[in-house]
mmCIF file as Biopython writes it, N, C-alpha, C and O atoms, coordinates in Angstrom:
data_model
#
loop_
_atom_site.group_PDB
_atom_site.id
_atom_site.type_symbol
_atom_site.label_atom_id
_atom_site.label_alt_id
_atom_site.label_comp_id
_atom_site.label_asym_id
_atom_site.label_entity_id
_atom_site.label_seq_id
_atom_site.pdbx_PDB_ins_code
_atom_site.Cartn_x
_atom_site.Cartn_y
_atom_site.Cartn_z
_atom_site.occupancy
_atom_site.B_iso_or_equiv
_atom_site.auth_seq_id
_atom_site.auth_asym_id
_atom_site.pdbx_PDB_model_num
ATOM 1   N N  . MET A ? 1  ? -4.417  5.279   14.161 1.0 0.0 1  A 1 
ATOM 2   C CA . MET A ? 1  ? -4.166  4.183   13.354 1.0 0.0 1  A 1 
ATOM 3   C C  . MET A ? 1  ? -5.400  3.979   12.617 1.0 0.0 1  A 1 
ATOM 4   O O  . MET A ? 1  ? -6.420  4.240   13.254 1.0 0.0 1  A 1 
ATOM 5   N N  . LYS A ? 2  ? -5.549  3.560   11.385 1.0 0.0 2  A 1 
ATOM 6   C CA . LYS A ? 2  ? -6.808  3.020   10.649 1.0 0.0 2  A 1 
ATOM 7   C C  . LYS A ? 2  ? -6.403  1.533   10.185 1.0 0.0 2  A 1 
ATOM 8   O O  . LYS A ? 2  ? -5.251  1.295   9.823  1.0 0.0 2  A 1 
ATOM 9   N N  . ILE A ? 3  ? -7.357  0.587   10.212 1.0 0.0 3  A 1 
ATOM 10  C CA . ILE A ? 3  ? -7.157  -0.694  9.547  1.0 0.0 3  A 1 
ATOM 11  C C  . ILE A ? 3  ? -8.410  -0.865  8.642  1.0 0.0 3  A 1 
ATOM 12  O O  . ILE A ? 3  ? -9.596  -0.606  8.844  1.0 0.0 3  A 1 
ATOM 13  N N  . VAL A ? 4  ? -7.687  -1.437  7.475  1.0 0.0 4  A 1 
ATOM 14  C CA . VAL A ? 4  ? -9.014  -1.726  6.394  1.0 0.0 4  A 1 
ATOM 15  C C  . VAL A ? 4  ? -8.806  -3.143  5.611  1.0 0.0 4  A 1 
ATOM 16  O O  . VAL A ? 4  ? -7.710  -3.690  5.486  1.0 0.0 4  A 1 
ATOM 17  N N  . GLY A ? 5  ? -9.592  -3.463  5.288  1.0 0.0 5  A 1 
ATOM 18  C CA . GLY A ? 5  ? -9.887  -4.820  5.084  1.0 0.0 5  A 1 
ATOM 19  C C  . GLY A ? 5  ? -9.491  -5.178  3.415  1.0 0.0 5  A 1 
ATOM 20  O O  . GLY A ? 5  ? -8.907  -6.208  3.078  1.0 0.0 5  A 1 
ATOM 21  N N  . ASP A ? 6  ? -9.894  -4.218  2.571  1.0 0.0 6  A 1 
ATOM 22  C CA . ASP A ? 6  ? -9.746  -4.197  1.009  1.0 0.0 6  A 1 
ATOM 23  C C  . ASP A ? 6  ? -9.318  -3.020  0.413  1.0 0.0 6  A 1 
ATOM 24  O O  . ASP A ? 6  ? -9.000  -2.170  1.246  1.0 0.0 6  A 1 
ATOM 25  N N  . GLU A ? 7  ? -9.200  -2.672  -0.775 1.0 0.0 7  A 1 
ATOM 26  C CA . GLU A ? 7  ? -9.126  -1.592  -1.773 1.0 0.0 7  A 1 
ATOM 27  C C  . GLU A ? 7  ? -10.106 -0.505  -1.400 1.0 0.0 7  A 1 
ATOM 28  O O  . GLU A ? 7  ? -9.870  0.681   -1.166 1.0 0.0 7  A 1 
ATOM 29  N N  . TYR A ? 8  ? -11.284 -1.171  -1.394 1.0 0.0 8  A 1 
ATOM 30  C CA . TYR A ? 8  ? -12.479 -0.042  -1.283 1.0 0.0 8  A 1 
ATOM 31  C C  . TYR A ? 8  ? -12.532 0.415   0.095  1.0 0.0 8  A 1 
ATOM 32  O O  . TYR A ? 8  ? -12.991 1.550   0.218  1.0 0.0 8  A 1 
ATOM 33  N N  . GLU A ? 9  ? -12.260 -0.041  0.923  1.0 0.0 9  A 1 
ATOM 34  C CA . GLU A ? 9  ? -12.218 0.647   2.513  1.0 0.0 9  A 1 
ATOM 35  C C  . GLU A ? 9  ? -11.135 1.502   2.262  1.0 0.0 9  A 1 
ATOM 36  O O  . GLU A ? 9  ? -11.300 2.680   2.577  1.0 0.0 9  A 1 
ATOM 37  N N  . ALA A ? 10 ? -9.849  1.104   1.665  1.0 0.0 10 A 1 
ATOM 38  C CA . ALA A ? 10 ? -8.907  1.958   1.817  1.0 0.0 10 A 1 
ATOM 39  C C  . ALA A ? 10 ? -9.171  3.423   1.119  1.0 0.0 10 A 1 
ATOM 40  O O  . ALA A ? 10 ? -8.843  4.485   1.647  1.0 0.0 10 A 1 
ATOM 41  N N  . ALA A ? 11 ? -9.769  3.309   -0.058 1.0 0.0 11 A 1 
ATOM 42  C CA . ALA A ? 11 ? -10.201 4.315   -0.750 1.0 0.0 11 A 1 
ATOM 43  C C  . ALA A ? 11 ? -10.910 5.205   0.020  1.0 0.0 11 A 1 
ATOM 44  O O  . ALA A ? 11 ? -10.525 6.374   0.052  1.0 0.0 11 A 1 
ATOM 45  N N  . ALA A ? 12 ? -12.041 4.805   0.753  1.0 0.0 12 A 1 
ATOM 46  C CA . ALA A ? 12 ? -12.791 5.569   1.497  1.0 0.0 12 A 1 
ATOM 47  C C  . ALA A ? 12 ? -12.008 6.179   2.486  1.0 0.0 12 A 1 
ATOM 48  O O  . ALA A ? 12 ? -12.032 7.406   2.584  1.0 0.0 12 A 1 
ATOM 49  N N  . GLN A ? 13 ? -11.282 5.462   3.272  1.0 0.0 13 A 1 
ATOM 50  C CA . GLN A ? 13 ? -10.555 5.984   4.497  1.0 0.0 13 A 1 
ATOM 51  C C  . GLN A ? 13 ? -9.339  7.031   3.831  1.0 0.0 13 A 1 
ATOM 52  O O  . GLN A ? 13 ? -8.640  7.556   4.697  1.0 0.0 13 A 1 
ATOM 53  N N  . ILE A ? 14 ? -9.062  7.334   2.644  1.0 0.0 14 A 1 
ATOM 54  C CA . ILE A ? 14 ? -8.212  8.207   2.368  1.0 0.0 14 A 1 
ATOM 55  C C  . ILE A ? 14 ? -8.707  9.479   1.959  1.0 0.0 14 A 1 
ATOM 56  O O  . ILE A ? 14 ? -7.965  10.333  1.474  1.0 0.0 14 A 1 
ATOM 57  N N  . GLN A ? 15 ? -10.539 9.721   2.219  1.0 0.0 15 A 1 
ATOM 58  C CA . GLN A ? 15 ? -11.043 10.797  1.968  1.0 0.0 15 A 1 
ATOM 59  C C  . GLN A ? 15 ? -10.802 11.357  3.279  1.0 0.0 15 A 1 
ATOM 60  O O  . GLN A ? 15 ? -10.781 12.581  3.146  1.0 0.0 15 A 1 
ATOM 61  N N  . ILE A ? 16 ? -10.627 11.057  4.379  1.0 0.0 16 A 1 
ATOM 62  C CA . ILE A ? 16 ? -10.910 11.496  5.589  1.0 0.0 16 A 1 
ATOM 63  C C  . ILE A ? 16 ? -9.685  11.415  6.423  1.0 0.0 16 A 1 
ATOM 64  O O  . ILE A ? 16 ? -9.575  12.065  7.463  1.0 0.0 16 A 1 
ATOM 65  N N  . PHE A ? 17 ? -8.876  10.718  6.028  1.0 0.0 17 A 1 
ATOM 66  C CA . PHE A ? 17 ? -7.418  10.193  6.969  1.0 0.0 17 A 1 
ATOM 67  C C  . PHE A ? 17 ? -6.435  10.075  5.907  1.0 0.0 17 A 1 
ATOM 68  O O  . PHE A ? 17 ? -6.489  9.413   4.871  1.0 0.0 17 A 1 
ATOM 69  N N  . ARG A ? 18 ? -5.449  10.903  6.393  1.0 0.0 18 A 1 
ATOM 70  C CA . ARG A ? 18 ? -4.001  10.963  5.540  1.0 0.0 18 A 1 
ATOM 71  C C  . ARG A ? 18 ? -3.027  10.479  6.540  1.0 0.0 18 A 1 
ATOM 72  O O  . ARG A ? 18 ? -2.600  11.026  7.557  1.0 0.0 18 A 1 
ATOM 73  N N  . PRO A ? 19 ? -2.752  9.223   5.970  1.0 0.0 19 A 1 
ATOM 74  C CA . PRO A ? 19 ? -1.692  8.276   6.560  1.0 0.0 19 A 1 
ATOM 75  C C  . PRO A ? 19 ? -0.275  9.049   6.289  1.0 0.0 19 A 1 
ATOM 76  O O  . PRO A ? 19 ? 0.095   9.797   5.383  1.0 0.0 19 A 1 
ATOM 77  N N  . ASP A ? 20 ? 0.392   8.512   7.538  1.0 0.0 20 A 1 
ATOM 78  C CA . ASP A ? 20 ? 1.928   8.937   7.323  1.0 0.0 20 A 1 
ATOM 79  C C  . ASP A ? 20 ? 2.799   7.664   6.904  1.0 0.0 20 A 1 
ATOM 80  O O  . ASP A ? 20 ? 4.007   7.742   6.684  1.0 0.0 20 A 1 
ATOM 81  N N  . TYR A ? 21 ? 2.045   6.466   6.815  1.0 0.0 21 A 1 
ATOM 82  C CA . TYR A ? 21 ? 2.773   5.378   6.673  1.0 0.0 21 A 1 
ATOM 83  C C  . TYR A ? 21 ? 1.584   4.285   6.005  1.0 0.0 21 A 1 
ATOM 84  O O  . TYR A ? 21 ? 0.451   4.486   6.442  1.0 0.0 21 A 1 
ATOM 85  N N  . VAL A ? 22 ? 1.691   3.397   5.214  1.0 0.0 22 A 1 
ATOM 86  C CA . VAL A ? 22 ? 0.712   2.444   4.742  1.0 0.0 22 A 1 
ATOM 87  C C  . VAL A ? 22 ? 1.238   1.220   4.397  1.0 0.0 22 A 1 
ATOM 88  O O  . VAL A ? 22 ? 1.958   1.139   3.402  1.0 0.0 22 A 1 
ATOM 89  N N  . VAL A ? 23 ? 0.995   0.288   5.046  1.0 0.0 23 A 1 
ATOM 90  C CA . VAL A ? 23 ? 1.529   -1.218  5.210  1.0 0.0 23 A 1 
ATOM 91  C C  . VAL A ? 23 ? 0.581   -1.817  4.288  1.0 0.0 23 A 1 
ATOM 92  O O  . VAL A ? 23 ? -0.626  -1.622  4.436  1.0 0.0 23 A 1 
ATOM 93  N N  . VAL A ? 24 ? 1.077   -2.583  3.281  1.0 0.0 24 A 1 
ATOM 94  C CA . VAL A ? 24 ? 0.248   -3.441  2.048  1.0 0.0 24 A 1 
ATOM 95  C C  . VAL A ? 24 ? 0.592   -4.772  2.384  1.0 0.0 24 A 1 
ATOM 96  O O  . VAL A ? 24 ? 1.799   -5.008  2.427  1.0 0.0 24 A 1 
ATOM 97  N N  . ASP A ? 25 ? -0.307  -5.830  2.668  1.0 0.0 25 A 1 
ATOM 98  C CA . ASP A ? 25 ? -0.375  -6.948  2.693  1.0 0.0 25 A 1 
ATOM 99  C C  . ASP A ? 25 ? -0.021  -7.800  1.659  1.0 0.0 25 A 1 
ATOM 100 O O  . ASP A ? 25 ? -1.003  -8.338  1.148  1.0 0.0 25 A 1 
ATOM 101 N N  . CYS A ? 26 ? 1.153   -8.137  1.128  1.0 0.0 26 A 1 
ATOM 102 C CA . CYS A ? 26 ? 1.412   -8.859  -0.126 1.0 0.0 26 A 1 
ATOM 103 C C  . CYS A ? 26 ? 0.577   -10.146 -0.474 1.0 0.0 26 A 1 
ATOM 104 O O  . CYS A ? 26 ? 0.515   -10.762 -1.538 1.0 0.0 26 A 1 
ATOM 105 N N  . ALA A ? 27 ? -0.057  -10.379 0.749  1.0 0.0 27 A 1 
ATOM 106 C CA . ALA A ? 27 ? -0.818  -11.813 0.415  1.0 0.0 27 A 1 
ATOM 107 C C  . ALA A ? 27 ? -1.939  -11.398 -0.772 1.0 0.0 27 A 1 
ATOM 108 O O  . ALA A ? 27 ? -2.430  -12.283 -1.472 1.0 0.0 27 A 1 
ATOM 109 N N  . LEU A ? 28 ? -2.272  -10.106 -0.928 1.0 0.0 28 A 1 
ATOM 110 C CA . LEU A ? 28 ? -3.037  -9.645  -1.926 1.0 0.0 28 A 1 
ATOM 111 C C  . LEU A ? 28 ? -2.826  -10.218 -3.459 1.0 0.0 28 A 1 
ATOM 112 O O  . LEU A ? 28 ? -3.731  -10.179 -4.292 1.0 0.0 28 A 1 
ATOM 113 N N  . GLY A ? 29 ? -1.694  -10.680 -3.687 1.0 0.0 29 A 1 
ATOM 114 C CA . GLY A ? 29 ? -1.094  -11.279 -5.068 1.0 0.0 29 A 1 
ATOM 115 C C  . GLY A ? 29 ? -0.238  -9.898  -5.221 1.0 0.0 29 A 1 
ATOM 116 O O  . GLY A ? 29 ? -0.442  -8.909  -4.517 1.0 0.0 29 A 1 
ATOM 117 N N  . LYS A ? 30 ? 0.921   -9.992  -6.420 1.0 0.0 30 A 1 
ATOM 118 C CA . LYS A ? 30 ? 1.780   -9.683  -6.845 1.0 0.0 30 A 1 
ATOM 119 C C  . LYS A ? 30 ? 1.011   -8.141  -7.777 1.0 0.0 30 A 1 
ATOM 120 O O  . LYS A ? 30 ? 1.390   -6.973  -7.702 1.0 0.0 30 A 1 
ATOM 121 N N  . LYS A ? 31 ? 0.006   -8.644  -8.493 1.0 0.0 31 A 1 
ATOM 122 C CA . LYS A ? 31 ? -0.586  -7.827  -9.370 1.0 0.0 31 A 1 
ATOM 123 C C  . LYS A ? 31 ? -1.401  -6.679  -8.505 1.0 0.0 31 A 1 
ATOM 124 O O  . LYS A ? 31 ? -1.145  -5.477  -8.563 1.0 0.0 31 A 1 
ATOM 125 N N  . ARG A ? 32 ? -2.267  -7.183  -7.823 1.0 0.0 32 A 1 
ATOM 126 C CA . ARG A ? 32 ? -3.243  -6.207  -6.954 1.0 0.0 32 A 1 
ATOM 127 C C  . ARG A ? 32 ? -1.987  -5.376  -5.878 1.0 0.0 32 A 1 
ATOM 128 O O  . ARG A ? 32 ? -1.949  -4.157  -5.709 1.0 0.0 32 A 1 
ATOM 129 N N  . ALA A ? 33 ? -1.258  -6.144  -5.395 1.0 0.0 33 A 1 
ATOM 130 C CA . ALA A ? 33 ? -0.306  -4.921  -4.374 1.0 0.0 33 A 1 
ATOM 131 C C  . ALA A ? 33 ? 0.131   -4.061  -5.386 1.0 0.0 33 A 1 
ATOM 132 O O  . ALA A ? 33 ? -0.161  -2.882  -5.184 1.0 0.0 33 A 1 
ATOM 133 N N  . SER A ? 34 ? 0.769   -4.312  -6.456 1.0 0.0 34 A 1 
ATOM 134 C CA . SER A ? 34 ? 1.577   -3.252  -7.302 1.0 0.0 34 A 1 
ATOM 135 C C  . SER A ? 34 ? 0.504   -2.330  -7.734 1.0 0.0 34 A 1 
ATOM 136 O O  . SER A ? 34 ? 0.712   -1.117  -7.771 1.0 0.0 34 A 1 
ATOM 137 N N  . ASP A ? 35 ? -0.711  -2.883  -8.086 1.0 0.0 35 A 1 
ATOM 138 C CA . ASP A ? 35 ? -1.677  -1.677  -8.496 1.0 0.0 35 A 1 
ATOM 139 C C  . ASP A ? 35 ? -1.779  -0.996  -7.307 1.0 0.0 35 A 1 
ATOM 140 O O  . ASP A ? 35 ? -1.417  0.180   -7.347 1.0 0.0 35 A 1 
ATOM 141 N N  . LEU A ? 36 ? -2.241  -1.498  -6.088 1.0 0.0 36 A 1 
ATOM 142 C CA . LEU A ? 36 ? -2.393  -0.392  -5.122 1.0 0.0 36 A 1 
ATOM 143 C C  . LEU A ? 36 ? -1.624  0.442   -4.438 1.0 0.0 36 A 1 
ATOM 144 O O  . LEU A ? 36 ? -2.041  1.343   -3.710 1.0 0.0 36 A 1 
ATOM 145 N N  . CYS A ? 37 ? -0.057  0.062   -4.730 1.0 0.0 37 A 1 
ATOM 146 C CA . CYS A ? 37 ? 1.166   0.862   -4.108 1.0 0.0 37 A 1 
ATOM 147 C C  . CYS A ? 37 ? 1.231   1.963   -5.279 1.0 0.0 37 A 1 
ATOM 148 O O  . CYS A ? 37 ? 1.607   3.117   -5.072 1.0 0.0 37 A 1 
ATOM 149 N N  . THR A ? 38 ? 0.813   1.466   -6.557 1.0 0.0 38 A 1 
ATOM 150 C CA . THR A ? 38 ? 0.957   2.879   -7.565 1.0 0.0 38 A 1 
ATOM 151 C C  . THR A ? 38 ? 0.055   3.726   -7.424 1.0 0.0 38 A 1 
ATOM 152 O O  . THR A ? 38 ? 0.175   4.946   -7.537 1.0 0.0 38 A 1 
ATOM 153 N N  . ASN A ? 39 ? -1.101  2.991   -7.115 1.0 0.0 39 A 1 
ATOM 154 C CA . ASN A ? 39 ? -2.212  4.414   -6.944 1.0 0.0 39 A 1 
ATOM 155 C C  . ASN A ? 39 ? -2.045  5.260   -5.417 1.0 0.0 39 A 1 
ATOM 156 O O  . ASN A ? 39 ? -2.287  6.438   -5.157 1.0 0.0 39 A 1 
ATOM 157 N N  . LEU A ? 40 ? -1.717  4.550   -4.857 1.0 0.0 40 A 1 
ATOM 158 C CA . LEU A ? 40 ? -1.561  5.082   -3.512 1.0 0.0 40 A 1 
ATOM 159 C C  . LEU A ? 40 ? -0.158  6.215   -3.493 1.0 0.0 40 A 1 
ATOM 160 O O  . LEU A ? 40 ? -0.148  7.213   -2.773 1.0 0.0 40 A 1 
ATOM 161 N N  . PHE A ? 41 ? 0.898   5.861   -4.355 1.0 0.0 41 A 1 
ATOM 162 C CA . PHE A ? 41 ? 2.120   6.519   -4.756 1.0 0.0 41 A 1 
ATOM 163 C C  . PHE A ? 41 ? 1.619   7.860   -5.600 1.0 0.0 41 A 1 
ATOM 164 O O  . PHE A ? 41 ? 2.213   8.921   -5.412 1.0 0.0 41 A 1 
ATOM 165 N N  . ASN A ? 42 ? 0.620   7.791   -6.442 1.0 0.0 42 A 1 
ATOM 166 C CA . ASN A ? 42 ? 0.095   8.573   -7.449 1.0 0.0 42 A 1 
ATOM 167 C C  . ASN A ? 42 ? -0.961  9.536   -6.650 1.0 0.0 42 A 1 
ATOM 168 O O  . ASN A ? 42 ? -1.244  10.605  -7.192 1.0 0.0 42 A 1 
ATOM 169 N N  . ASP A ? 43 ? -1.461  9.269   -5.595 1.0 0.0 43 A 1 
ATOM 170 C CA . ASP A ? 43 ? -2.540  9.958   -5.091 1.0 0.0 43 A 1 
ATOM 171 C C  . ASP A ? 43 ? -2.067  11.287  -4.355 1.0 0.0 43 A 1 
ATOM 172 O O  . ASP A ? 43 ? -1.354  11.287  -3.351 1.0 0.0 43 A 1 
ATOM 173 N N  . ALA A ? 44 ? -2.494  12.262  -4.902 1.0 0.0 44 A 1 
ATOM 174 C CA . ALA A ? 44 ? -2.225  13.853  -4.654 1.0 0.0 44 A 1 
ATOM 175 C C  . ALA A ? 44 ? -2.693  14.033  -3.294 1.0 0.0 44 A 1 
ATOM 176 O O  . ALA A ? 44 ? -2.089  14.921  -2.693 1.0 0.0 44 A 1 
ATOM 177 N N  . ARG A ? 45 ? -3.560  13.464  -2.674 1.0 0.0 45 A 1 
ATOM 178 C CA . ARG A ? 45 ? -3.963  13.566  -1.325 1.0 0.0 45 A 1 
ATOM 179 C C  . ARG A ? 45 ? -2.975  13.305  -0.319 1.0 0.0 45 A 1 
ATOM 180 O O  . ARG A ? 45 ? -2.986  13.968  0.718  1.0 0.0 45 A 1 
ATOM 181 N N  . ILE A ? 46 ? -1.958  12.236  -0.552 1.0 0.0 46 A 1 
ATOM 182 C CA . ILE A ? 46 ? -1.209  11.919  0.507  1.0 0.0 46 A 1 
ATOM 183 C C  . ILE A ? 46 ? 0.221   12.465  0.101  1.0 0.0 46 A 1 
ATOM 184 O O  . ILE A ? 46 ? 0.951   11.798  -0.632 1.0 0.0 46 A 1 
ATOM 185 N N  . PRO A ? 47 ? 0.569   13.604  0.562  1.0 0.0 47 A 1 
ATOM 186 C CA . PRO A ? 47 ? 1.700   14.428  -0.060 1.0 0.0 47 A 1 
ATOM 187 C C  . PRO A ? 47 ? 3.028   13.567  0.060  1.0 0.0 47 A 1 
ATOM 188 O O  . PRO A ? 47 ? 3.809   13.706  -0.881 1.0 0.0 47 A 1 
ATOM 189 N N  . VAL A ? 48 ? 3.395   12.712  1.057  1.0 0.0 48 A 1 
ATOM 190 C CA . VAL A ? 48 ? 4.533   11.938  1.011  1.0 0.0 48 A 1 
ATOM 191 C C  . VAL A ? 48 ? 4.013   10.633  1.477  1.0 0.0 48 A 1 
ATOM 192 O O  . VAL A ? 48 ? 3.421   10.451  2.541  1.0 0.0 48 A 1 
ATOM 193 N N  . THR A ? 49 ? 4.292   9.735   0.575  1.0 0.0 49 A 1 
ATOM 194 C CA . THR A ? 49 ? 3.886   8.318   0.324  1.0 0.0 49 A 1 
ATOM 195 C C  . THR A ? 49 ? 5.078   7.494   0.928  1.0 0.0 49 A 1 
ATOM 196 O O  . THR A ? 49 ? 6.096   7.245   0.283  1.0 0.0 49 A 1 
ATOM 197 N N  . ARG A ? 50 ? 4.884   7.133   2.095  1.0 0.0 50 A 1 
ATOM 198 C CA . ARG A ? 50 ? 5.793   5.774   2.651  1.0 0.0 50 A 1 
ATOM 199 C C  . ARG A ? 50 ? 4.807   4.605   2.700  1.0 0.0 50 A 1 
ATOM 200 O O  . ARG A ? 50 ? 3.791   4.571   3.396  1.0 0.0 50 A 1 
ATOM 201 N N  . ILE A ? 51 ? 5.242   3.653   1.870  1.0 0.0 51 A 1 
ATOM 202 C CA . ILE A ? 51 ? 4.495   2.412   1.919  1.0 0.0 51 A 1 
ATOM 203 C C  . ILE A ? 51 ? 5.502   1.428   2.454  1.0 0.0 51 A 1 
ATOM 204 O O  . ILE A ? 51 ? 6.703   1.606   2.252  1.0 0.0 51 A 1 
ATOM 205 N N  . ILE A ? 52 ? 5.034   0.363   3.150  1.0 0.0 52 A 1 
ATOM 206 C CA . ILE A ? 52 ? 5.744   -0.733  3.839  1.0 0.0 52 A 1 
ATOM 207 C C  . ILE A ? 52 ? 5.233   -1.976  3.268  1.0 0.0 52 A 1 
ATOM 208 O O  . ILE A ? 52 ? 4.014   -2.037  3.430  1.0 0.0 52 A 1 
ATOM 209 N N  . LEU A ? 53 ? 5.720   -3.005  2.650  1.0 0.0 53 A 1 
ATOM 210 C CA . LEU A ? 53 ? 5.209   -4.066  2.115  1.0 0.0 53 A 1 
ATOM 211 C C  . LEU A ? 53 ? 5.361   -5.166  3.285  1.0 0.0 53 A 1 
ATOM 212 O O  . LEU A ? 53 ? 6.415   -5.280  3.909  1.0 0.0 53 A 1 
ATOM 213 N N  . ALA A ? 54 ? 4.378   -5.860  3.502  1.0 0.0 54 A 1 
ATOM 214 C CA . ALA A ? 54 ? 4.540   -7.002  4.462  1.0 0.0 54 A 1 
ATOM 215 C C  . ALA A ? 54 ? 4.268   -8.394  3.867  1.0 0.0 54 A 1 
ATOM 216 O O  . ALA A ? 54 ? 3.662   -8.590  2.813  1.0 0.0 54 A 1 
ATOM 217 N N  . SER A ? 55 ? 4.720   -9.208  4.562  1.0 0.0 55 A 1 
ATOM 218 C CA . SER A ? 55 ? 3.996   -10.753 3.879  1.0 0.0 55 A 1 
ATOM 219 C C  . SER A ? 55 ? 4.739   -11.822 5.053  1.0 0.0 55 A 1 
ATOM 220 O O  . SER A ? 55 ? 5.849   -11.590 5.531  1.0 0.0 55 A 1 
ATOM 221 N N  . LYS A ? 56 ? 4.048   -12.811 5.347  1.0 0.0 56 A 1 
ATOM 222 C CA . LYS A ? 56 ? 4.224   -13.736 6.004  1.0 0.0 56 A 1 
ATOM 223 C C  . LYS A ? 56 ? 4.687   -15.117 4.981  1.0 0.0 56 A 1 
ATOM 224 O O  . LYS A ? 56 ? 5.438   -15.975 5.446  1.0 0.0 56 A 1 
ATOM 225 N N  . THR A ? 57 ? 4.205   -15.209 3.689  1.0 0.0 57 A 1 
ATOM 226 C CA . THR A ? 57 ? 4.228   -16.152 3.168  1.0 0.0 57 A 1 
ATOM 227 C C  . THR A ? 57 ? 4.748   -15.973 1.738  1.0 0.0 57 A 1 
ATOM 228 O O  . THR A ? 57 ? 4.670   -16.934 0.972  1.0 0.0 57 A 1 
ATOM 229 N N  . ARG A ? 58 ? 5.332   -14.682 1.278  1.0 0.0 58 A 1 
ATOM 230 C CA . ARG A ? 58 ? 5.803   -14.475 -0.021 1.0 0.0 58 A 1 
ATOM 231 C C  . ARG A ? 58 ? 7.191   -13.811 0.267  1.0 0.0 58 A 1 
ATOM 232 O O  . ARG A ? 58 ? 7.473   -13.241 1.321  1.0 0.0 58 A 1 
ATOM 233 N N  . LYS A ? 59 ? 8.022   -13.963 -0.816 1.0 0.0 59 A 1 
ATOM 234 C CA . LYS A ? 59 ? 9.327   -13.398 -0.956 1.0 0.0 59 A 1 
ATOM 235 C C  . LYS A ? 59 ? 9.056   -12.001 -1.155 1.0 0.0 59 A 1 
ATOM 236 O O  . LYS A ? 59 ? 8.259   -11.676 -2.035 1.0 0.0 59 A 1 
ATOM 237 N N  . LEU A ? 60 ? 9.687   -11.039 -0.364 1.0 0.0 60 A 1 
ATOM 238 C CA . LEU A ? 60 ? 9.308   -9.491  -1.058 1.0 0.0 60 A 1 
ATOM 239 C C  . LEU A ? 60 ? 10.251  -9.159  -2.034 1.0 0.0 60 A 1 
ATOM 240 O O  . LEU A ? 60 ? 10.141  -8.082  -2.620 1.0 0.0 60 A 1 
ATOM 241 N N  . THR A ? 61 ? 11.150  -9.918  -2.291 1.0 0.0 61 A 1 
ATOM 242 C CA . THR A ? 61 ? 11.966  -9.529  -3.530 1.0 0.0 61 A 1 
ATOM 243 C C  . THR A ? 61 ? 11.486  -9.541  -4.794 1.0 0.0 61 A 1 
ATOM 244 O O  . THR A ? 61 ? 11.976  -8.860  -5.695 1.0 0.0 61 A 1 
ATOM 245 N N  . GLU A ? 62 ? 10.477  -10.332 -4.937 1.0 0.0 62 A 1 
ATOM 246 C CA . GLU A ? 62 ? 9.447   -10.640 -5.894 1.0 0.0 62 A 1 
ATOM 247 C C  . GLU A ? 62 ? 8.677   -9.087  -6.116 1.0 0.0 62 A 1 
ATOM 248 O O  . GLU A ? 62 ? 8.307   -8.745  -7.240 1.0 0.0 62 A 1 
ATOM 249 N N  . TYR A ? 63 ? 8.513   -8.325  -5.073 1.0 0.0 63 A 1 
ATOM 250 C CA . TYR A ? 63 ? 7.451   -6.906  -5.272 1.0 0.0 63 A 1 
ATOM 251 C C  . TYR A ? 63 ? 8.617   -6.189  -5.500 1.0 0.0 63 A 1 
ATOM 252 O O  . TYR A ? 63 ? 8.561   -5.659  -6.610 1.0 0.0 63 A 1 
ATOM 253 N N  . CYS A ? 64 ? 9.840   -5.908  -4.802 1.0 0.0 64 A 1 
ATOM 254 C CA . CYS A ? 64 ? 10.557  -4.716  -4.598 1.0 0.0 64 A 1 
ATOM 255 C C  . CYS A ? 64 ? 11.679  -4.508  -5.391 1.0 0.0 64 A 1 
ATOM 256 O O  . CYS A ? 64 ? 12.447  -5.441  -5.624 1.0 0.0 64 A 1 
ATOM 257 N N  . ASP A ? 65 ? 11.895  -3.174  -5.919 1.0 0.0 65 A 1 
ATOM 258 C CA . ASP A ? 65 ? 12.882  -2.997  -6.855 1.0 0.0 65 A 1 
ATOM 259 C C  . ASP A ? 65 ? 13.828  -1.600  -5.802 1.0 0.0 65 A 1 
ATOM 260 O O  . ASP A ? 65 ? 13.532  -1.274  -4.653 1.0 0.0 65 A 1 
ATOM 261 N N  . LYS A ? 66 ? 14.574  -1.216  -6.362 1.0 0.0 66 A 1 
ATOM 262 C CA . LYS A ? 66 ? 15.651  -0.279  -5.633 1.0 0.0 66 A 1 
ATOM 263 C C  . LYS A ? 66 ? 15.042  1.136   -4.943 1.0 0.0 66 A 1 
ATOM 264 O O  . LYS A ? 66 ? 15.613  1.998   -4.274 1.0 0.0 66 A 1 
ATOM 265 N N  . GLU A ? 67 ? 13.659  1.011   -5.381 1.0 0.0 67 A 1 
ATOM 266 C CA . GLU A ? 67 ? 12.882  2.320   -4.623 1.0 0.0 67 A 1 
ATOM 267 C C  . GLU A ? 67 ? 12.029  1.775   -3.526 1.0 0.0 67 A 1 
ATOM 268 O O  . GLU A ? 67 ? 11.578  2.552   -2.684 1.0 0.0 67 A 1 
ATOM 269 N N  . VAL A ? 68 ? 11.819  0.728   -3.483 1.0 0.0 68 A 1 
ATOM 270 C CA . VAL A ? 68 ? 11.207  0.046   -2.352 1.0 0.0 68 A 1 
ATOM 271 C C  . VAL A ? 68 ? 11.896  -0.325  -1.040 1.0 0.0 68 A 1 
ATOM 272 O O  . VAL A ? 68 ? 12.630  -1.308  -1.136 1.0 0.0 68 A 1 
ATOM 273 N N  . PHE A ? 69 ? 11.827  0.211   0.093  1.0 0.0 69 A 1 
ATOM 274 C CA . PHE A ? 69 ? 12.441  -0.119  1.310  1.0 0.0 69 A 1 
ATOM 275 C C  . PHE A ? 69 ? 11.885  -0.972  2.037  1.0 0.0 69 A 1 
ATOM 276 O O  . PHE A ? 69 ? 12.391  -1.290  3.113  1.0 0.0 69 A 1 
#
């Protein structure tokens, strides 16, 4: 398991670590969380992308559509 604090650290870790799951804290805000998920999903270095959205303060229905579980 690797924990990073921001998008830059995440990009650096993807070079050397291929995660089975990625947990995205939605406290980043809707736009940043959406951009991060899109970039992770489209990254060819991660063959099967499994993204988990997490938040203590935001309603996840604002972020999710039928393709996000």
